[in-house]
N, C-alpha and C positions, 0 to 999 in steps of 0.2 A: 835503966830508967823506964818507968811505967808511963805509957802514953795516956793522954786524957781525951776522953770522948766529949767533944764540944757539941753545943746545940747546932752549930753550923754543919758539923759532920752528919748529925742525925737528919737534919733537914735535907742535905744533899742526897743522902742515901734514900730517904723516903721519896724525894722528888724523882730520883732515877727509877725507882720501882713503879711509881705512879705513871711515869712516861712510858715505861716498858709495857705496862698494862694497857695504856691508851693506844700504843702502837699495835699491839695484838688485836685490840678491839676494832680499830680502824681497818686493819687488814681483813679481818673476818667480815666486817661490814661490806667492804669492797668486793670480797669474794661472793657474798650473797647477792649483791646488786648486779654484778657483771656475769655471774653464772660460771666463772672460770676459777680454777684453783691456782693456776700459774699466772701471776700478774707480771712478772719479770723473770728472765732466765735464772737469776740468782735464787729464786724460790725453789727451783728444782731443775738443775742444769741438764740432767739426763732426760727428764720428762719434757723440758722445753725443746731439746733437740729432736725428740720423737714427734712432738707436735708439729714442728717445722717440716719434718720428713713426711708425715702422714698428710698434712695439708697440701704439700707439693704433689703428692700422689692424687689427691682429690681434684686438684686443679687440672692435672693432666687428664684424668678421667672425664672431667666436665667438658674438656675440649673434644675428646673422642665422642662423647655423647652428643655434642652439638653436630659433629660431622655425620653421625649416624642418623640423626633427626633430619638434617638437610638432605642427606642421600636418599632417605626413605621418601621424603616429600618429592624430590626430583624424580625418583623412580616411579612413584605413584602417578605423577603427572604424565610421564612418558607412557606408562601402561594404559592410562585412560585414553590417550591420543591413539595408541595402536588399537585399542578396543574399538574406537570409533571407526578407524580404517577398516577393521574387520567387518563391521556392520555395513559399511559402504560397499565393500567388495562382494559381500553376500548379495546385496541388492543388484550390483552389476551382473553377477552370475545369473541371477533370476532373469534379468533383462536379456542376456545373451541367449539363454535357453528359450525364452519367449520369442525372441527374434528369429531363432532357427526354425520356428514353426512355419510351415508352408502357407498358412492362411494369412500372414501379414503382408499387406501391400507396401509400396514404397513410402507412402505417407506415414504409415505406422513405423516403418524402420527409421525414417527421419526423426520422428518424435522420440523414439528410443535413443537414437544417436545424440540428440540434444540433452537428454537426461544423463547419458553416460558422460558427456562433456561437463555437465554440472557436477556430477559425482567426482570426476577427476579433479576439479577445482576444490571440492570438499576434502579430498585426500591431501592435497597440497596445503590447505589451511590447517589440517591436523598436524602436518609435518612442521608447520611454523608455530607450534604450541610453545608457550613460554612459561617458565617458572621463575618468580622473583625478578622479572625483567630480562631473563636470559633464555635464549632459544635452546631447547633441550636436545634438538637433533642436529645442531650445527657443528658438532665436535668442539674444538676449543675456540672457534669463532662465534662465541655465544652472543655477540651483539649484531650478528648478521643473520637475516632470515635465510634459511636453507633454500627456499623456493620462492620465486616471484609469481604473482597471480598473472593469468593470461596464458598465451600459447607457448611461451618459453618455459621449458622444463629443466633447465640446467641447474645442477646442484651447486649452491654457493657456499656451503660449509666446507669442512675438511674432515679428515679421518682421525684427528687427534683424540686422545682419550682424556677423560676427566675422572680423576680418582679422589677418594677421600680416605684419610687415615682413620682406622677404627680400632687401633691398638698399636703397641710397640712393634714396629717392623711389619705391620699388617695394614694393607689398604685394599680397597675394592673399587673397580671401575663402574661408574654409575651411568655413563651415557651410552646411547645406542646409535650405531652407525646406520642411519635410515637410508643412506644412499645405496646400501646393499639390497634394499627392497625397491626403492623408487627409481633409482638410476638417473639418467639425464634426458629422458624423453625420446621421441621418435627419431630425431636426427642422429642420435648415437647408435640406434639399432642394437641396443644392449640386451633386449629381451626382458628387461625389468618392467616393473609395474606401469610407470607412466608411458613407456613405449608401447606396452600391450594395450593400455586403455585408449591411447590415441589411435592405434591401428584398428581397434574394435569399432571406434566411432567412424573411421574412414570406411571400413567394410560395410557398416550399416548404411551409410549414405550411398555406397556403391551398389547396395543390394546383394552383396556377396555372402549369401547365407551359408554356403559350403565352407568358406574360410572361417566363418564364425564358429561353426560346430567342430571343424577339424583342427584349426589352429588357435583361434581366439580363446575358446573355452579351455583347451589344454594349457595354454600359456598362463591364463588367469589362475587356474588351479595350482600351477607351479609357484606362482607368486604368493598365493594365499598360504601355501605351505611354508614359504620363506617367512612370511609374517608370523605364522604360528611359532616358528623357531625363535624369532626375535622376542616374542612374548614369553616364551619359555625361559629364555636367558634372563630377561628382565625379572621374571618371577623368582628365578634362582638367586639373583642379586638381592631382591627384597627379603627373601628368607635368610640370606647371609647377614643382612643388616639387622633383622629381627633377633637372630641368635646373638649378634654382637651387642645389641641393646640389652638383652637379658643378662649377658655376662657382665657388662659394665654396671648395670644396676646392682647386681650381686656384690661386686667389688666395692662399689660406693657404700652400700649398706654395711659391709664388713669393716671397712676403714673408718667410717663414721662412728661405728660402735667402739672401735679401738680408741679413736680420738676422744670420744666422750668419756671412756674409762680413765684416760690420763688427765684430761683437762677440765671436764665438767664438774661443777660443784655438787657434792652430795648435800642437798638442801636440808635434810633432816639432821645430819651430823653437824653441818655448819650452824644451823639454828640453835642446837643445843650448846655448841661451843660458844656461840655469841652470847647466849643467856648467861653462861658461866663466867665469861670474861667481863660482861657488863656488871654482874653481881660483885665480882672481885674488884673491879675498878671503883665501884661505888663504895665498897667496904674500905678500900685503901684511902679514899678521900676522907671518909668519916674518921678512920683511925688517925690519919695525919692531922686532922683538925683537933683531935683529942690529945695526941702526943705532943704536938708542937703548938704551944700557946704563946704567941708573941705578945709582949707588952709594949707600952709606949717607950720604955727605956731602951728596948732593942733597936728601935728606929732612931733614937737620939744619939746612939754611940757613934 
């Protein structure tokens, strides 16, 4: 038995083809407007899985980059504070050398002692430097000032370390234990900076010039060397963070390029495809209008 092709069959076939053309046209239009080839996983299952994987890697690198940036800012803040301490100590050393001169009377020594005491407070203020509301020299007690102003020189922070992850299984300690330099003042007799500065002021007021040149200057130089070592360590950490930042930026660029190759729309190619699909869709509509010419009788049946 020979089948008969009816008008309804022709209409359904033509309508299906037109809808397919319209679907392709709409998809290309969406691709152009969004800039992405893959609109849903079914478009390219393997490509979609790669996009998820690469995006996850980028998110992880963004977290490491944020840690590096914060660590660098923290380290720069601490380095600036220690640099100020170095300037202050250099001034104290000049004053000690000046006071050791036999031409100074007790009045001059008292004036120098007063300046040394002011400079001691300046050192403590630098030790209380903050970054983003956190004390950079207090160990993990970042909400507690390491030193209080005034005669009490006790360290109120702790020796805990603050680290930042800069890569898978890789982290760097960004804080400096300033108590190894400043100590706990004269009552502790620890020979550290605040103890030394307080003793220098006492010797000045007592007119003990020999103690200044024999003990005070030597102890001051030893603490200035300790400060230099802390600055060198901080500089090494800064360099490590800079290297990590360069590495992260390189990986981000490489992964972004791979992601773009998979998911980004080729504008030129998609534009040509859109033009062809639009022409085909328009032609299909015109052809359909020509092939299927409904009459009033079709609607009356």
